[in-house]
All heavy atoms as a GROMACS GRO file, in nm:
protein
  581
    1MET      N    1  -9.864  19.807  -9.550
    1MET     CA    2  -9.812  19.685  -9.506
    1MET      C    3  -9.667  19.666  -9.557
    1MET      O    4  -9.648  19.670  -9.689
    1MET     CB    5  -9.902  19.567  -9.536
    1MET     CG    6  -9.858  19.439  -9.479
    1MET     SD    7  -9.968  19.299  -9.495
    1MET     CE    8 -10.088  19.328  -9.369
    2ASP      N    9  -9.572  19.640  -9.488
    2ASP     CA   10  -9.433  19.615  -9.516
    2ASP      C   11  -9.422  19.490  -9.594
    2ASP      O   12  -9.478  19.390  -9.562
    2ASP     CB   13  -9.348  19.629  -9.398
    2ASP     CG   14  -9.194  19.627  -9.432
    2ASP    OD1   15  -9.157  19.638  -9.546
    2ASP    OD2   16  -9.131  19.606  -9.338
    3ILE      N   17  -9.327  19.483  -9.694
    3ILE     CA   18  -9.310  19.357  -9.779
    3ILE      C   19  -9.250  19.246  -9.694
    3ILE      O   20  -9.271  19.123  -9.726
    3ILE     CB   21  -9.222  19.396  -9.895
    3ILE    CG1   22  -9.234  19.286 -10.006
    3ILE    CG2   23  -9.080  19.405  -9.860
    3ILE    CD1   24  -9.338  19.309 -10.106
    4LEU      N   25  -9.193  19.282  -9.570
    4LEU     CA   26  -9.129  19.168  -9.480
    4LEU      C   27  -9.236  19.116  -9.391
    4LEU      O   28  -9.190  19.031  -9.311
    4LEU     CB   29  -9.012  19.232  -9.413
    4LEU     CG   30  -8.898  19.277  -9.504
    4LEU    CD1   31  -8.786  19.339  -9.421
    4LEU    CD2   32  -8.839  19.168  -9.591
    5GLU      N   33  -9.355  19.151  -9.387
    5GLU     CA   34  -9.454  19.105  -9.300
    5GLU      C   35  -9.499  18.977  -9.353
    5GLU      O   36  -9.495  18.934  -9.458
    5GLU     CB   37  -9.572  19.198  -9.289
    5GLU     CG   38  -9.528  19.330  -9.211
    5GLU     CD   39  -9.657  19.411  -9.182
    5GLU    OE1   40  -9.757  19.364  -9.150
    5GLU    OE2   41  -9.635  19.533  -9.196
    6PHE      N   42  -9.553  18.903  -9.242
    6PHE     CA   43  -9.601  18.755  -9.274
    6PHE      C   44  -9.751  18.750  -9.241
    6PHE      O   45  -9.800  18.824  -9.149
    6PHE     CB   46  -9.513  18.660  -9.180
    6PHE     CG   47  -9.379  18.653  -9.238
    6PHE    CD1   48  -9.281  18.734  -9.177
    6PHE    CD2   49  -9.342  18.558  -9.317
    6PHE    CE1   50  -9.147  18.725  -9.225
    6PHE    CE2   51  -9.209  18.551  -9.361
    6PHE     CZ   52  -9.116  18.632  -9.311
    7LEU      N   53  -9.811  18.657  -9.297
    7LEU     CA   54  -9.950  18.626  -9.287
    7LEU      C   55  -9.959  18.485  -9.231
    7LEU      O   56  -9.896  18.392  -9.268
    7LEU     CB   57 -10.038  18.631  -9.413
    7LEU     CG   58 -10.030  18.766  -9.477
    7LEU    CD1   59 -10.086  18.757  -9.621
    7LEU    CD2   60 -10.113  18.880  -9.404
    8THR      N   61 -10.075  18.457  -9.145
    8THR     CA   62 -10.100  18.331  -9.107
    8THR      C   63 -10.175  18.259  -9.231
    8THR      O   64 -10.220  18.327  -9.315
    8THR     CB   65 -10.200  18.326  -8.984
    8THR    OG1   66 -10.320  18.386  -9.018
    8THR    CG2   67 -10.127  18.390  -8.867
    9VAL      N   68 -10.188  18.134  -9.223
    9VAL     CA   69 -10.265  18.062  -9.324
    9VAL      C   70 -10.412  18.121  -9.328
    9VAL      O   71 -10.470  18.136  -9.437
    9VAL     CB   72 -10.261  17.908  -9.300
    9VAL    CG1   73 -10.358  17.830  -9.389
    9VAL    CG2   74 -10.120  17.848  -9.329
   10LYS      N   75 -10.469  18.129  -9.207
   10LYS     CA   76 -10.609  18.183  -9.211
   10LYS      C   77 -10.615  18.326  -9.265
   10LYS      O   78 -10.701  18.350  -9.354
   10LYS     CB   79 -10.648  18.199  -9.056
   10LYS     CG   80 -10.786  18.239  -9.043
   10LYS     CD   81 -10.828  18.245  -8.894
   10LYS     CE   82 -10.969  18.292  -8.872
   10LYS     NZ   83 -11.001  18.285  -8.730
   11GLU      N   84 -10.522  18.414  -9.242
   11GLU     CA   85 -10.523  18.555  -9.304
   11GLU      C   86 -10.507  18.546  -9.457
   11GLU      O   87 -10.578  18.618  -9.529
   11GLU     CB   88 -10.420  18.640  -9.238
   11GLU     CG   89 -10.433  18.668  -9.095
   11GLU     CD   90 -10.317  18.722  -9.026
   11GLU    OE1   91 -10.195  18.708  -9.075
   11GLU    OE2   92 -10.324  18.790  -8.928
   12PHE      N   93 -10.409  18.452  -9.500
   12PHE     CA   94 -10.390  18.442  -9.637
   12PHE      C   95 -10.507  18.389  -9.714
   12PHE      O   96 -10.542  18.443  -9.816
   12PHE     CB   97 -10.268  18.337  -9.656
   12PHE     CG   98 -10.208  18.339  -9.790
   12PHE    CD1   99 -10.116  18.431  -9.837
   12PHE    CD2  100 -10.240  18.232  -9.878
   12PHE    CE1  101 -10.058  18.423  -9.966
   12PHE    CE2  102 -10.180  18.219  -9.998
   12PHE     CZ  103 -10.100  18.320 -10.046
   13ALA      N  104 -10.575  18.288  -9.654
   13ALA     CA  105 -10.688  18.218  -9.714
   13ALA      C  106 -10.797  18.324  -9.724
   13ALA      O  107 -10.862  18.343  -9.830
   13ALA     CB  108 -10.736  18.106  -9.644
   14LYS      N  109 -10.816  18.405  -9.621
   14LYS     CA  110 -10.926  18.505  -9.619
   14LYS      C  111 -10.909  18.611  -9.723
   14LYS      O  112 -11.001  18.649  -9.794
   14LYS     CB  113 -10.933  18.577  -9.482
   14LYS     CG  114 -11.050  18.672  -9.461
   14LYS     CD  115 -11.051  18.721  -9.324
   14LYS     CE  116 -11.173  18.811  -9.305
   14LYS     NZ  117 -11.186  18.864  -9.169
   15LYS      N  118 -10.783  18.652  -9.748
   15LYS     CA  119 -10.757  18.755  -9.841
   15LYS      C  120 -10.768  18.708  -9.983
   15LYS      O  121 -10.811  18.788 -10.070
   15LYS     CB  122 -10.612  18.815  -9.819
   15LYS     CG  123 -10.606  18.902  -9.692
   15LYS     CD  124 -10.467  18.958  -9.680
   15LYS     CE  125 -10.459  19.045  -9.551
   15LYS     NZ  126 -10.545  19.162  -9.546
   16LEU      N  127 -10.750  18.577  -9.996
   16LEU     CA  128 -10.759  18.521 -10.140
   16LEU      C  129 -10.906  18.462 -10.154
   16LEU      O  130 -10.937  18.414 -10.269
   16LEU     CB  131 -10.654  18.419 -10.168
   16LEU     CG  132 -10.518  18.466 -10.188
   16LEU    CD1  133 -10.419  18.354 -10.207
   16LEU    CD2  134 -10.507  18.565 -10.302
   17LYS      N  135 -10.988  18.458 -10.052
   17LYS     CA  136 -11.119  18.403 -10.061
   17LYS      C  137 -11.119  18.262 -10.097
   17LYS      O  138 -11.201  18.221 -10.187
   17LYS     CB  139 -11.207  18.492 -10.144
   17LYS     CG  140 -11.225  18.634 -10.100
   17LYS     CD  141 -11.304  18.711 -10.198
   17LYS     CE  142 -11.308  18.855 -10.136
   17LYS     NZ  143 -11.360  18.956 -10.227
   18VAL      N  144 -11.027  18.182 -10.033
   18VAL     CA  145 -11.037  18.048 -10.041
   18VAL      C  146 -11.030  17.973  -9.903
   18VAL      O  147 -11.004  18.042  -9.802
   18VAL     CB  148 -10.898  17.997 -10.122
   18VAL    CG1  149 -10.895  18.053 -10.264
   18VAL    CG2  150 -10.778  18.025 -10.048
   19GLU      N  151 -11.045  17.844  -9.903
   19GLU     CA  152 -11.052  17.775  -9.772
   19GLU      C  153 -10.906  17.756  -9.731
   19GLU      O  154 -10.813  17.740  -9.813
   19GLU     CB  155 -11.110  17.633  -9.786
   19GLU     CG  156 -11.252  17.640  -9.826
   19GLU     CD  157 -11.344  17.697  -9.713
   19GLU    OE1  158 -11.318  17.671  -9.602
   19GLU    OE2  159 -11.443  17.768  -9.751
   20ARG      N  160 -10.881  17.748  -9.588
   20ARG     CA  161 -10.753  17.724  -9.541
   20ARG      C  162 -10.687  17.602  -9.597
   20ARG      O  163 -10.568  17.584  -9.621
   20ARG     CB  164 -10.743  17.714  -9.385
   20ARG     CG  165 -10.772  17.857  -9.331
   20ARG     CD  166 -10.759  17.852  -9.177
   20ARG     NE  167 -10.877  17.784  -9.125
   20ARG     CZ  168 -10.891  17.756  -9.000
   20ARG    NH1  169 -10.803  17.790  -8.918
   20ARG    NH2  170 -11.005  17.707  -8.952
   21ASP      N  171 -10.772  17.489  -9.611
   21ASP     CA  172 -10.718  17.359  -9.660
   21ASP      C  173 -10.657  17.377  -9.793
   21ASP      O  174 -10.554  17.309  -9.835
   21ASP     CB  175 -10.829  17.251  -9.668
   21ASP     CG  176 -10.859  17.195  -9.533
   21ASP    OD1  177 -10.782  17.214  -9.432
   21ASP    OD2  178 -10.974  17.137  -9.517
   22MET      N  179 -10.706  17.462  -9.878
   22MET     CA  180 -10.644  17.494 -10.005
   22MET      C  181 -10.505  17.548 -10.000
   22MET      O  182 -10.420  17.521 -10.068
   22MET     CB  183 -10.747  17.585 -10.100
   22MET     CG  184 -10.685  17.619 -10.225
   22MET     SD  185 -10.665  17.477 -10.331
   22MET     CE  186 -10.830  17.427 -10.370
   23VAL      N  187 -10.498  17.647  -9.901
   23VAL     CA  188 -10.367  17.708  -9.881
   23VAL      C  189 -10.262  17.605  -9.835
   23VAL      O  190 -10.148  17.600  -9.875
   23VAL     CB  191 -10.377  17.822  -9.776
   23VAL    CG1  192 -10.239  17.878  -9.751
   23VAL    CG2  193 -10.466  17.936  -9.834
   24TYR      N  194 -10.311  17.515  -9.743
   24TYR     CA  195 -10.216  17.410  -9.694
   24TYR      C  196 -10.169  17.314  -9.809
   24TYR      O  197 -10.059  17.271  -9.825
   24TYR     CB  198 -10.281  17.317  -9.594
   24TYR     CG  199 -10.296  17.380  -9.455
   24TYR    CD1  200 -10.416  17.408  -9.394
   24TYR    CD2  201 -10.172  17.414  -9.384
   24TYR    CE1  202 -10.426  17.468  -9.280
   24TYR    CE2  203 -10.183  17.478  -9.267
   24TYR     CZ  204 -10.306  17.501  -9.207
   24TYR     OH  205 -10.317  17.561  -9.080
   25LYS      N  206 -10.263  17.287  -9.910
   25LYS     CA  207 -10.230  17.210 -10.029
   25LYS      C  208 -10.127  17.284 -10.116
   25LYS      O  209 -10.030  17.226 -10.161
   25LYS     CB  210 -10.359  17.169 -10.104
   25LYS     CG  211 -10.449  17.070 -10.048
   25LYS     CD  212 -10.567  17.037 -10.122
   25LYS     CE  213 -10.662  16.956 -10.044
   25LYS     NZ  214 -10.791  16.934 -10.124
   26TRP      N  215 -10.154  17.410 -10.132
   26TRP     CA  216 -10.050  17.488 -10.206
   26TRP      C  217  -9.920  17.488 -10.146
   26TRP      O  218  -9.810  17.487 -10.216
   26TRP     CB  219 -10.110  17.633 -10.218
   26TRP     CG  220 -10.229  17.656 -10.320
   26TRP    CD1  221 -10.275  17.565 -10.401
   26TRP    CD2  222 -10.317  17.759 -10.325
   26TRP    NE1  223 -10.390  17.610 -10.465
   26TRP    CE2  224 -10.411  17.737 -10.412
   26TRP    CE3  225 -10.316  17.883 -10.250
   26TRP    CZ2  226 -10.519  17.827 -10.452
   26TRP    CZ3  227 -10.418  17.976 -10.278
   26TRP    CH2  228 -10.513  17.946 -10.381
   27ILE      N  229  -9.913  17.498 -10.012
   27ILE     CA  230  -9.792  17.496  -9.947
   27ILE      C  231  -9.712  17.354  -9.972
   27ILE      O  232  -9.598  17.353  -9.997
   27ILE     CB  233  -9.804  17.513  -9.794
   27ILE    CG1  234  -9.849  17.669  -9.770
   27ILE    CG2  235  -9.675  17.495  -9.716
   27ILE    CD1  236  -9.885  17.700  -9.631
   28ASP      N  237  -9.801  17.252  -9.952
   28ASP     CA  238  -9.746  17.118  -9.971
   28ASP      C  239  -9.689  17.089 -10.111
   28ASP      O  240  -9.582  17.017 -10.117
   28ASP     CB  241  -9.853  17.008  -9.942
   28ASP     CG  242  -9.885  16.998  -9.793
   28ASP    OD1  243  -9.800  17.034  -9.708
   28ASP    OD2  244  -9.991  16.941  -9.764
   29VAL      N  245  -9.755  17.143 -10.215
   29VAL     CA  246  -9.696  17.124 -10.345
   29VAL      C  247  -9.606  17.232 -10.398
   29VAL      O  248  -9.556  17.220 -10.509
   29VAL     CB  249  -9.812  17.106 -10.442
   29VAL    CG1  250  -9.907  16.985 -10.416
   29VAL    CG2  251  -9.894  17.237 -10.456
   30GLY      N  252  -9.574  17.334 -10.308
   30GLY     CA  253  -9.481  17.432 -10.338
   30GLY      C  254  -9.533  17.550 -10.420
   30GLY      O  255  -9.453  17.636 -10.469
   31ARG      N  256  -9.667  17.562 -10.433
   31ARG     CA  257  -9.716  17.672 -10.509
   31ARG      C  258  -9.717  17.808 -10.426
   31ARG      O  259  -9.692  17.912 -10.481
   31ARG     CB  260  -9.870  17.631 -10.544
   31ARG     CG  261  -9.932  17.746 -10.631
   31ARG     CD  262 -10.064  17.715 -10.680
   31ARG     NE  263 -10.116  17.827 -10.755
   31ARG     CZ  264 -10.241  17.833 -10.792
   31ARG    NH1  265 -10.331  17.742 -10.762
   31ARG    NH2  266 -10.281  17.936 -10.861
   32VAL      N  267  -9.709  17.785 -10.296
   32VAL     CA  268  -9.698  17.899 -10.203
   32VAL      C  269  -9.578  17.878 -10.116
   32VAL      O  270  -9.564  17.778 -10.055
   32VAL     CB  271  -9.822  17.915 -10.122
   32VAL    CG1  272  -9.807  18.031 -10.009
   32VAL    CG2  273  -9.943  17.955 -10.197
   33LYS      N  274  -9.492  17.979 -10.104
   33LYS     CA  275  -9.374  17.971 -10.017
   33LYS      C  276  -9.415  17.996  -9.880
   33LYS      O  277  -9.487  18.101  -9.857
   33LYS     CB  278  -9.261  18.063 -10.064
   33LYS     CG  279  -9.208  18.023 -10.206
   33LYS     CD  280  -9.106  18.131 -10.242
   33LYS     CE  281  -9.061  18.095 -10.388
   33LYS     NZ  282  -8.972  18.197 -10.445
   34ALA      N  283  -9.377  17.923  -9.782
   34ALA     CA  284  -9.424  17.949  -9.645
   34ALA      C  285  -9.305  17.901  -9.550
   34ALA      O  286  -9.219  17.816  -9.591
   34ALA     CB  287  -9.551  17.871  -9.611
   35ILE      N  288  -9.309  17.956  -9.433
   35ILE     CA  289  -9.206  17.916  -9.324
   35ILE      C  290  -9.269  17.832  -9.224
   35ILE      O  291  -9.378  17.887  -9.165
   35ILE     CB  292  -9.143  18.047  -9.271
   35ILE    CG1  293  -9.067  18.117  -9.371
   35ILE    CG2  294  -9.050  18.006  -9.155
   35ILE    CD1  295  -9.025  18.257  -9.342
   36LYS      N  296  -9.223  17.716  -9.195
   36LYS     CA  297  -9.285  17.628  -9.090
   36LYS      C  298  -9.233  17.676  -8.947
   36LYS      O  299  -9.111  17.667  -8.933
   36LYS     CB  300  -9.249  17.487  -9.125
   36LYS     CG  301  -9.326  17.382  -9.026
   36LYS     CD  302  -9.274  17.244  -9.032
   36LYS     CE  303  -9.331  17.167  -9.142
   36LYS     NZ  304  -9.288  17.027  -9.133
   37LEU      N  305  -9.312  17.706  -8.871
   37LEU     CA  306  -9.277  17.738  -8.726
   37LEU      C  307  -9.285  17.632  -8.627
   37LEU      O  308  -9.198  17.627  -8.537
   37LEU     CB  309  -9.374  17.849  -8.677
   37LEU     CG  310  -9.382  17.988  -8.764
   37LEU    CD1  311  -9.478  18.083  -8.699
   37LEU    CD2  312  -9.235  18.044  -8.773
   38THR      N  313  -9.382  17.545  -8.639
   38THR     CA  314  -9.386  17.426  -8.555
   38THR      C  315  -9.420  17.298  -8.642
   38THR      O  316  -9.468  17.297  -8.754
   38THR     CB  317  -9.496  17.449  -8.453
   38THR    OG1  318  -9.622  17.454  -8.533
   38THR    CG2  319  -9.484  17.567  -8.370
   39ASP      N  320  -9.393  17.183  -8.569
   39ASP     CA  321  -9.414  17.056  -8.632
   39ASP      C  322  -9.544  17.005  -8.565
   39ASP      O  323  -9.601  17.057  -8.480
   39ASP     CB  324  -9.309  16.961  -8.607
   39ASP     CG  325  -9.185  16.984  -8.701
   39ASP    OD1  326  -9.201  17.027  -8.804
   39ASP    OD2  327  -9.069  16.970  -8.645
   40GLY      N  328  -9.585  16.882  -8.612
   40GLY     CA  329  -9.702  16.823  -8.561
   40GLY      C  330  -9.793  16.779  -8.658
   40GLY      O  331  -9.778  16.794  -8.785
   41LYS      N  332  -9.915  16.737  -8.620
   41LYS     CA  333 -10.030  16.703  -8.716
   41LYS      C  334 -10.060  16.816  -8.807
   41LYS      O  335 -10.088  16.799  -8.928
   41LYS     CB  336 -10.146  16.651  -8.627
   41LYS     CG  337 -10.249  16.596  -8.715
   41LYS     CD  338 -10.368  16.537  -8.637
   41LYS     CE  339 -10.472  16.487  -8.736
   41LYS     NZ  340 -10.586  16.424  -8.656
   42ARG      N  341 -10.082  16.934  -8.754
   42ARG     CA  342 -10.109  17.050  -8.829
   42ARG      C  343 -10.006  17.161  -8.801
   42ARG      O  344 -10.029  17.235  -8.705
   42ARG     CB  345 -10.256  17.094  -8.796
   42ARG     CG  346 -10.302  17.206  -8.887
   42ARG     CD  347 -10.336  17.154  -9.033
   42ARG     NE  348 -10.466  17.175  -9.061
   42ARG     CZ  349 -10.517  17.149  -9.176
   42ARG    NH1  350 -10.438  17.100  -9.272
   42ARG    NH2  351 -10.648  17.165  -9.203
   43PRO      N  352  -9.891  17.157  -8.872
   43PRO     CA  353  -9.794  17.256  -8.834
   43PRO      C  354  -9.829  17.400  -8.852
   43PRO      O  355  -9.925  17.430  -8.924
   43PRO     CB  356  -9.682  17.230  -8.944
   43PRO     CG  357  -9.713  17.098  -9.013
   43PRO     CD  358  -9.860  17.079  -8.988
   44SER      N  359  -9.769  17.486  -8.786
   44SER     CA  360  -9.798  17.628  -8.779
   44SER      C  361  -9.716  17.690  -8.895
   44SER      O  362  -9.584  17.667  -8.896
   44SER     CB  363  -9.772  17.696  -8.652
   44SER     OG  364  -9.802  17.834  -8.652
   45TRP      N  365  -9.765  17.762  -8.987
   45TRP     CA  366  -9.697  17.826  -9.095
   45TRP      C  367  -9.714  17.980  -9.097
   45TRP      O  368  -9.812  18.031  -9.062
   45TRP     CB  369  -9.755  17.774  -9.228
   45TRP     CG  370  -9.738  17.628  -9.252
   45TRP    CD1  371  -9.817  17.524  -9.217
   45TRP    CD2  372  -9.621  17.569  -9.320
   45TRP    NE1  373  -9.764  17.410  -9.256
   45TRP    CE2  374  -9.643  17.424  -9.325
   45TRP    CE3  375  -9.508  17.613  -9.382
   45TRP    CZ2  376  -9.559  17.333  -9.369
   45TRP    CZ3  377  -9.417  17.524  -9.429
   45TRP    CH2  378  -9.440  17.391  -9.437
   46ARG      N  379  -9.616  18.039  -9.155
   46ARG     CA  380  -9.635  18.195  -9.181
   46ARG      C  381  -9.592  18.206  -9.335
   46ARG      O  382  -9.498  18.141  -9.381
   46ARG     CB  383  -9.535  18.277  -9.104
   46ARG     CG  384  -9.576  18.285  -8.954
   46ARG     CD  385  -9.712  18.334  -8.934
   46ARG     NE  386  -9.753  18.333  -8.792
   46ARG     CZ  387  -9.818  18.232  -8.736
   46ARG    NH1  388  -9.846  18.123  -8.796
   46ARG    NH2  389  -9.859  18.238  -8.605
   47ILE      N  390  -9.664  18.282  -9.401
   47ILE     CA  391  -9.651  18.316  -9.543
   47ILE      C  392  -9.610  18.461  -9.566
   47ILE      O  393  -9.680  18.556  -9.523
   47ILE     CB  394  -9.785  18.289  -9.625
   47ILE    CG1  395  -9.832  18.147  -9.592
   47ILE    CG2  396  -9.768  18.310  -9.764
   47ILE    CD1  397  -9.968  18.118  -9.628
   48PRO      N  398  -9.500  18.483  -9.640
   48PRO     CA  399  -9.457  18.618  -9.668
   48PRO      C  400  -9.562  18.696  -9.730
   48PRO      O  401  -9.642  18.644  -9.827
   48PRO     CB  402  -9.341  18.604  -9.750
   48PRO     CG  403  -9.286  18.466  -9.731
   48PRO     CD  404  -9.414  18.388  -9.700
   49PHE      N  405  -9.583  18.826  -9.701
   49PHE     CA  406  -9.679  18.909  -9.770
   49PHE      C  407  -9.662  18.914  -9.911
   49PHE      O  408  -9.751  18.926  -9.998
   49PHE     CB  409  -9.676  19.044  -9.706
   49PHE     CG  410  -9.781  19.143  -9.758
   49PHE    CD1  411  -9.915  19.120  -9.719
   49PHE    CD2  412  -9.754  19.248  -9.853
   49PHE    CE1  413 -10.017  19.202  -9.775
   49PHE    CE2  414  -9.853  19.320  -9.900
   49PHE     CZ  415  -9.988  19.307  -9.862
   50ALA      N  416  -9.533  18.904  -9.957
   50ALA     CA  417  -9.496  18.912 -10.099
   50ALA      C  418  -9.562  18.790 -10.183
   50ALA      O  419  -9.593  18.811 -10.297
   50ALA     CB  420  -9.348  18.888 -10.116
   51GLU      N  421  -9.596  18.684 -10.118
   51GLU     CA  422  -9.664  18.564 -10.172
   51GLU      C  423  -9.805  18.612 -10.216
   51GLU      O  424  -9.860  18.570 -10.315
   51GLU     CB  425  -9.666  18.444 -10.079
   51GLU     CG  426  -9.528  18.376 -10.085
   51GLU     CD  427  -9.498  18.313 -10.225
   51GLU    OE1  428  -9.559  18.211 -10.265
   51GLU    OE2  429  -9.417  18.364 -10.286
   52LEU      N  430  -9.864  18.689 -10.129
   52LEU     CA  431 -10.000  18.735 -10.157
   52LEU      C  432 -10.000  18.823 -10.280
   52LEU      O  433 -10.084  18.804 -10.368
   52LEU     CB  434 -10.054  18.808 -10.033
   52LEU     CG  435 -10.198  18.865 -10.045
   52LEU    CD1  436 -10.300  18.750 -10.063
   52LEU    CD2  437 -10.232  18.958  -9.934
   53LYS      N  438  -9.906  18.914 -10.290
   53LYS     CA  439  -9.895  19.003 -10.398
   53LYS      C  440  -9.869  18.908 -10.528
   53LYS      O  441  -9.927  18.951 -10.638
   53LYS     CB  442  -9.780  19.094 -10.386
   53LYS     CG  443  -9.812  19.211 -10.300
   53LYS     CD  444  -9.701  19.305 -10.302
   53LYS     CE  445  -9.739  19.430 -10.224
   53LYS     NZ  446  -9.630  19.539 -10.238
   54ARG      N  447  -9.783  18.812 -10.517
   54ARG     CA  448  -9.755  18.723 -10.631
   54ARG      C  449  -9.874  18.641 -10.679
   54ARG      O  450  -9.903  18.647 -10.801
   54ARG     CB  451  -9.649  18.634 -10.595
   54ARG     CG  452  -9.598  18.543 -10.712
   54ARG     CD  453  -9.488  18.449 -10.663
   54ARG     NE  454  -9.546  18.353 -10.574
   54ARG     CZ  455  -9.632  18.246 -10.612
   54ARG    NH1  456  -9.660  18.227 -10.728
   54ARG    NH2  457  -9.668  18.159 -10.527
   55MET      N  458  -9.958  18.594 -10.582
   55MET     CA  459 -10.076  18.523 -10.620
   55MET      C  460 -10.176  18.612 -10.687
   55MET      O  461 -10.244  18.578 -10.780
   55MET     CB  462 -10.130  18.454 -10.498
   55MET     CG  463 -10.056  18.342 -10.442
   55MET     SD  464 -10.050  18.197 -10.546
   55MET     CE  465 -10.198  18.128 -10.504
   56HIS      N  466 -10.195  18.737 -10.632
   56HIS     CA  467 -10.282  18.834 -10.698
   56HIS      C  468 -10.242  18.864 -10.838
   56HIS      O  469 -10.329  18.870 -10.929
   56HIS     CB  470 -10.298  18.963 -10.612
   56HIS     CG  471 -10.391  18.960 -10.497
   56HIS    ND1  472 -10.526  18.938 -10.520
   56HIS    CD2  473 -10.377  18.968 -10.368
   56HIS    CE1  474 -10.588  18.937 -10.405
   56HIS    NE2  475 -10.492  18.952 -10.310
   57ALA      N  476 -10.115  18.889 -10.859
   57ALA     CA  477 -10.058  18.922 -11.000
   57ALA      C  478 -10.086  18.802 -11.092
   57ALA      O  479 -10.119  18.821 -11.205
   57ALA     CB  480  -9.916  18.954 -10.983
   58GLN      N  481 -10.056  18.677 -11.042
   58GLN     CA  482 -10.080  18.560 -11.119
   58GLN      C  483 -10.224  18.545 -11.164
   58GLN      O  484 -10.250  18.511 -11.280
   58GLN     CB  485 -10.023  18.438 -11.040
   58GLN     CG  486 -10.037  18.311 -11.118
   58GLN     CD  487  -9.992  18.180 -11.035
   58GLN    OE1  488  -9.941  18.211 -10.924
   58GLN    NE2  489 -10.007  18.065 -11.087
   59ALA      N  490 -10.318  18.560 -11.070
   59ALA     CA  491 -10.456  18.552 -11.099
   59ALA      C  492 -10.507  18.653 -11.195
   59ALA      O  493 -10.570  18.631 -11.288
   59ALA     CB  494 -10.537  18.562 -10.964
   60TYR      N  495 -10.450  18.774 -11.192
   60TYR     CA  496 -10.475  18.891 -11.287
   60TYR      C  497 -10.424  18.846 -11.429
   60TYR      O  498 -10.493  18.863 -11.520
   60TYR     CB  499 -10.416  19.016 -11.232
   60TYR     CG  500 -10.432  19.130 -11.322
   60TYR    CD1  501 -10.561  19.187 -11.343
   60TYR    CD2  502 -10.324  19.176 -11.410
   60TYR    CE1  503 -10.580  19.298 -11.434
   60TYR    CE2  504 -10.355  19.287 -11.500
   60TYR     CZ  505 -10.470  19.331 -11.503
   60TYR     OH  506 -10.492  19.435 -11.598
   61ASN      N  507 -10.304  18.800 -11.437
   61ASN     CA  508 -10.248  18.756 -11.568
   61ASN      C  509 -10.322  18.646 -11.623
   61ASN      O  510 -10.353  18.641 -11.747
   61ASN     CB  511 -10.103  18.709 -11.545
   61ASN     CG  512 -10.018  18.836 -11.513
   61ASN    OD1  513 -10.040  18.951 -11.552
   61ASN    ND2  514  -9.893  18.821 -11.453
   62GLU      N  515 -10.372  18.550 -11.546
   62GLU     CA  516 -10.444  18.429 -11.593
   62GLU      C  517 -10.581  18.485 -11.648
   62GLU      O  518 -10.636  18.440 -11.755
   62GLU     CB  519 -10.470  18.322 -11.489
   62GLU     CG  520 -10.344  18.249 -11.459
   62GLU     CD  521 -10.353  18.156 -11.340
   62GLU    OE1  522 -10.464  18.149 -11.280
   62GLU    OE2  523 -10.261  18.091 -11.310
   63GLU      N  524 -10.641  18.581 -11.582
   63GLU     CA  525 -10.764  18.640 -11.629
   63GLU      C  526 -10.749  18.708 -11.755
   63GLU      O  527 -10.838  18.692 -11.843
   63GLU     CB  528 -10.812  18.738 -11.509
   63GLU     CG  529 -10.952  18.795 -11.540
   63GLU     CD  530 -11.000  18.885 -11.431
   63GLU    OE1  531 -10.993  18.848 -11.316
   63GLU    OE2  532 -11.045  19.009 -11.460
   64LEU      N  533 -10.642  18.787 -11.772
   64LEU     CA  534 -10.615  18.850 -11.903
   64LEU      C  535 -10.594  18.744 -12.007
   64LEU      O  536 -10.648  18.770 -12.120
   64LEU     CB  537 -10.492  18.943 -11.900
   64LEU     CG  538 -10.503  19.069 -11.813
   64LEU    CD1  539 -10.367  19.136 -11.805
   64LEU    CD2  540 -10.612  19.149 -11.864
   65ILE      N  541 -10.527  18.641 -11.992
   65ILE     CA  542 -10.512  18.537 -12.091
   65ILE      C  543 -10.640  18.479 -12.138
   65ILE      O  544 -10.663  18.452 -12.245
   65ILE     CB  545 -10.405  18.436 -12.044
   65ILE    CG1  546 -10.265  18.498 -12.031
   65ILE    CG2  547 -10.412  18.309 -12.132
   65ILE    CD1  548 -10.162  18.398 -11.956
   66ASN      N  549 -10.722  18.451 -12.029
   66ASN     CA  550 -10.846  18.395 -12.072
   66ASN      C  551 -10.949  18.479 -12.144
   66ASN      O  552 -11.023  18.433 -12.226
   66ASN     CB  553 -10.922  18.338 -11.936
   66ASN     CG  554 -10.858  18.221 -11.868
   66ASN    OD1  555 -10.793  18.145 -11.940
   66ASN    ND2  556 -10.867  18.212 -11.734
   67GLU      N  557 -10.932  18.614 -12.117
   67GLU     CA  558 -11.009  18.712 -12.199
   67GLU      C  559 -10.971  18.715 -12.341
   67GLU      O  560 -11.045  18.748 -12.419
   67GLU     CB  561 -10.999  18.844 -12.128
   67GLU     CG  562 -11.079  18.865 -11.994
   67GLU     CD  563 -11.064  19.000 -11.940
   67GLU    OE1  564 -10.991  19.090 -12.006
   67GLU    OE2  565 -11.124  19.023 -11.827
   68ASN      N  566 -10.833  18.701 -12.366
   68ASN     CA  567 -10.790  18.703 -12.499
   68ASN      C  568 -10.807  18.579 -12.587
   68ASN      O  569 -10.776  18.581 -12.703
   68ASN     CB  570 -10.648  18.752 -12.490
   68ASN     CG  571 -10.635  18.890 -12.449
   68ASN    OD1  572 -10.713  18.976 -12.474
   68ASN    ND2  573 -10.521  18.919 -12.377
   69ASN      N  574 -10.855  18.474 -12.530
   69ASN     CA  575 -10.874  18.351 -12.592
   69ASN      C  576 -11.013  18.329 -12.644
   69ASN      O  577 -11.105  18.379 -12.608
   69ASN     CB  578 -10.833  18.224 -12.512
   69ASN     CG  579 -10.678  18.217 -12.494
   69ASN    OD1  580 -10.608  18.263 -12.590
   69ASN    ND2  581 -10.630  18.163 -12.391
   0.00000   0.00000   0.00000
C-alpha cells in the first residue's frame, strides 16, 4: 500500500479494532489527522495511511513502556 493512500473511517477503525465512533472522537480532538470531504451531520472523512502506521507505532511504544514499569 502506498503511503499516499487514504482510508475511510470504517477501514481505519477495522484495522485498529476499534469502533468508528472512537475514530470520530480522535479526529475531533486532533489525535488522528484526517481530511474532511463533506459537511453535514456526519461528515465524510479520509485518513492518510501514514496515520495508521503512526498509531500502530505509538501503541507498540506504549506497550514497551508498560512492560518496563
